[in-house]
Phi, psi and omega in degrees: 000141181250134185235132171191163177303135182299137177082001181290135176227119183244134176247132174248126182237135184213119177293132183289127175044058195311303184298318179291323180294323176297317179298317180291325177296318187276344179231100182304333180293342181269348185291134181080002182245155177292123184235134175241130176258123182099131182268312182288309176233138182288114174283321180201153177229134176294163181294335174295324177282328181295334178297340178265005178096005179285136182222156175299143180087349180284149176297143182300322181296316178297319180299319181287333174291320180291325184223079184300332182276003182295145176262127181266120180255137178284143178297147177226091189293327179296323177291322180294317180296316180297318179295318179298317180298321180292321179295315182290335174297322176292316178304313186289338172283336189269341184208152178288323183244123180231125179248106179295138175245003182165187183290341187229012191218145180198157166261140176236136178267113179260010182304129181092336179266331182234114181256345179229167178298321180296319178294320178296318179297319181297318178295317181295319179296321179294318178299314180299318181294320181291320177297315180297317184289321187269337181239344183074017184247145176279142181220141179251141185231136170238140181230134179199187182275341181228162176298320183303306184288325178299315179298315183287329175296321176296318177300317182293333184272351183291149357267155172055048183228185181212132175221124176251124180250109178285158180307322180289347183255359186298314183298314181296329179284315188283314194299324180285348185292147173290150184301326182288347176276348182286122182299123181110353177254118181269177183301319182295314179295320180299320179298318181293324177292319178299319179298333177268012179063033174252106189242343180235160177296326177300319177294321176299318182296335180271358181263137182292157177298322180299319180293320179291325176296318179296327183278319190247349187100165188298305184296309182293321181297314179294322181296313181295321178298318179295319179300315183296333180259010178055039175267104184214106179259011182293121180278165170289123186241104181303132180266354181201153179290154178295146177273341182199165171234132183208166175206155179213164179221124176275132187255352182076173185256345187300321182243032184303326183257009185239010180287130180275163178300320181294318178302311182296322179296319179294320177297317180296321178296320178295319177296320179298318180297319179295314183293311182291330175296317178293320179298314181296321180297323181270353179079033180247150170234158182213163184248328189257123178262128183239128176250129179241134181231147169234132184264171182294339177270012176076358173289159183234158175217141176230131175223152185213163176212135179257125182277160179295328183228148177284148182201161169237009180287136182297323189298306181294326179292319178294323178300314179294319181296320179296321178296318178295318180292321179298320179294336179270359185305316179299319179294319179297317181297324183276330188245350184077166183221134180239351178204141173228132180225148179227136174217157175241123180243189183056048187265158179219145183274110179290338178294338179274002177075019181262146175242146179274108184249145170277148184295334181269148177278352179291164179301132184291147174234147182289143174286149178291155174297153187304136181087181179285079188252138181264122179294138182280148175300150182301321181297319181289329184285347183265002182291155183274318182274163181274120178225158177285129180269354183069197174081000174065044177299133182268165185222140175269110188242136175257140180286156178300144178281139180279000000 
């Protein structure tokens, strides 16, 4: 029998060979080649190196004996931190509750967002695509009713894969697995189970709890019995507050050059409603409004504006977003638009009783939009449709990736 809260849907996401993947992303010469990060002890090994038996935690000398042609890459912590932040930004857009398990790994609670296997798969596919598109990194996702099966589904789908295990499929997925593949069973416990001729999860499931307690001790025996029966009520527990709230809409390429001002304004209003609704639900307010655009030539632009006071009210956030979009109107008209995204950053949890204060006692003033940007007059910023405000607002644009 399988036990968990009804309707629970858990997603486990893990960037493949994170440190090595960042190195391969940033240096095209390393792509497709065996890469080891760290010389003394292996921090990470690319999948090309893993085929030779190289593993994380292995001594560098042993790794080089196993794979003499491996390229050793020096760690770059600033790149890892930046990549992690970008990955978690996608996680936090995709689910209300995110529990970090490391710099590149997390559980996400999709309960209420995914009611069927198809819906869960669609969310997981979108998350994988956004991580790949925004960070250039491969990520594997497992989805199931419990953390245990979600984690193991992710392991089974690696590298760069996706596996959704529906409740009706849990037994067929779990029972053929070797006991050492069960998340939570270490080498010592696995050896003791092998000595008792218990080699698969199915065999564990057919063994009484009393027998496992006698073999492994009270705590371990009960734990292994629960694992074998997929009894896991552990919820997704956020380990840190969100850094931002965001939403985006992909517009496709067919009408990239034909979107009207009214269409874009309505989309922006819808995104604002989604973002501020999530903020209000979680009890957060924020100051910085960020608009993200992707053009038909695949280039991107990000522009932002920091308000004098934090808020979760839709009206002021939409007003700022409209001003940012209006300033981008000439670029959109010339290059077309295939994606529009809105996020609010610089957020604070009002439930913690904290207020966002400026260090000066003087009357607060809004920070300028990023770059040499001219703030729009209040009358112009309150318009409903998207229009060019003039004033030569600048934009931070990234060139298309080759």
